C-alpha positions in Angstrom: 0.1 0.0 0.0 1.1 3.6 -0.8 2.1 5.9 2.0 -0.9 8.2 2.4 1.1 11.3 3.2 3.4 11.0 0.3 0.6 10.2 -2.1 -1.5 13.2 -0.9 1.5 15.5 -1.4 2.4 14.2 -4.7 -1.0 15.2 -6.0 -1.1 18.5 -4.0 2.3 19.5 -5.4 1.3 18.7 -9.0 -1.9 20.7 -8.3 0.3 23.7 -7.2 2.3 23.4 -10.5 -0.9 23.3 -12.6 -2.1 26.4 -10.8 1.2 28.3 -11.5 0.9 27.3 -15.2 -2.7 28.5 -15.2 -1.6 31.8 -13.9 1.1 32.1 -16.5 -1.3 31.2 -19.3 -3.7 33.9 -17.9 -1.0 36.5 -18.0 -0.2 35.5 -21.6 -3.8 35.7 -22.7 -4.3 32.0 -23.2 -7.6 32.0 -21.5 -9.0 28.7 -22.5 -5.8 26.9 -21.5 -5.7 28.9 -18.2 -9.3 27.7 -17.4 -8.3 24.1 -18.2 -5.2 24.2 -16.0 -7.2 25.8 -13.2 -9.7 22.9 -13.3 -6.8 20.4 -13.4 -5.3 22.1 -10.3 -8.4 21.9 -8.3 -9.1 18.3 -9.3 -5.6 17.2 -8.4 -5.8 19.1 -5.1 -9.0 17.3 -4.1 -7.6 13.9 -5.2 -4.7 14.6 -2.9 -7.1 15.1 -0.1 -8.9 11.8 -1.0 -5.7 9.8 -1.3 -4.4 11.3 2.0 -7.6 10.1 3.7 -6.9 6.6 2.4 -8.8 6.2 -0.8 -7.1 3.7 -3.2 -8.3 4.9 -6.6 -10.1 8.1 -7.5 -11.1 7.8 -11.1 -13.4 10.9 -11.0 -12.7 14.1 -12.9 -15.5 16.3 -11.7 -14.4 18.9 -9.2 -17.9 19.1 -7.9 -18.1 15.3 -7.4 -14.7 15.2 -5.7 -15.9 17.9 -3.3 -19.0 15.8 -2.5 -16.9 12.8 -1.9 -14.6 14.7 0.4 -17.5 16.1 2.6 -17.7 13.0 4.7 -14.5 13.8 6.5 -14.0 17.4 5.4 -17.4 19.2 5.9 -15.9 22.6 4.9 -15.5 21.2 1.3 -19.2 22.0 0.8 -18.3 25.7 0.8 -16.6 25.1 -2.6 -19.6 23.5 -4.3 -20.5 26.5 -6.4 -16.8 27.0 -7.7 -16.6 23.3 -8.2 -19.4 23.4 -10.6 -17.8 26.5 -12.4 -14.5 24.7 -12.8 -16.2 21.6 -14.2 -17.3 23.6 -17.1 -13.7 23.9 -18.2 -12.8 20.1 -18.0 -13.2 19.4 -21.8 -14.9 22.3 -23.5 -11.6 24.3 -23.2 -9.7 21.7 -25.1 -11.8 19.8 -27.5 -13.5 21.3 -30.6 -16.2 18.7 -30.6 -17.3 20.0 -27.1 -18.3 23.3 -28.5 -20.7 24.2 -31.4 -19.1 24.3 -34.9 -17.5 26.3 -36.2 -16.3 27.7 -32.8 -12.9 27.0 -31.5 -12.3 26.5 -27.8 -9.3 28.8 -27.6 -11.3 31.6 -28.9 -14.2 31.2 -26.6 -12.9 32.1 -23.1 -12.3 35.5 -21.7 -9.8 37.1 -19.4 -12.5 37.4 -16.7 -13.4 33.6 -16.9 -9.8 32.8 -16.7 -9.2 35.0 -13.7 -12.3 33.6 -12.0 -11.2 30.0 -12.7 -7.6 30.7 -11.3 -9.0 32.3 -8.2 -11.4 29.4 -7.6 -8.7 26.8 -8.2 -6.4 28.7 -5.9 -8.9 28.7 -3.1 -9.4 25.0 -3.4 -5.7 24.3 -3.6 -4.9 26.3 -0.5 -7.7 24.7 1.5 -6.8 21.2 0.4 -3.1 21.8 1.4 -4.2 23.1 4.8 -6.5 20.2 5.3 -3.9 17.6 4.5 -1.2 19.4 6.6 -3.6 19.3 9.5 -5.2 15.9 9.1 -2.7 13.8 7.2 0.8 15.3 7.6 3.3 17.7 6.2 5.1 17.6 2.9 7.6 14.6 3.2 11.2 15.7 2.9 11.9 13.5 -0.2 9.3 15.6 -2.1 10.9 18.9 -1.1 13.6 20.7 -3.1 14.6 21.0 -6.8 
């Protein structure tokens, strides 16, 4: 069995990286990609929570569904339900032309405001997930620090 603390932080650190990338994409006016990375950041953060609490597999991609799954041991996760639903809108429609009406292209459909909102929502979830794991599971293992 995997070490819960290490597995949680592997996901959380990747989440933090996705959030950084989303913010760079936002600054460089790649709004659809920023929204997509923000969704991924929140998804990975919540998977970190779930793995930290002992779940073995988490095949779900919906931020809202992951939040619901976490509320059994993290009641405060309910407070993110609205932004979870918002971020779910960016899971595939920001990346796949067949998820938007033709002749539209995903990279042309998203605004700066949407990307900024997505990044802020993801940042709130990532920070809360890190705090939860730090308090209830453990701190970042030394082998994951550095570089």
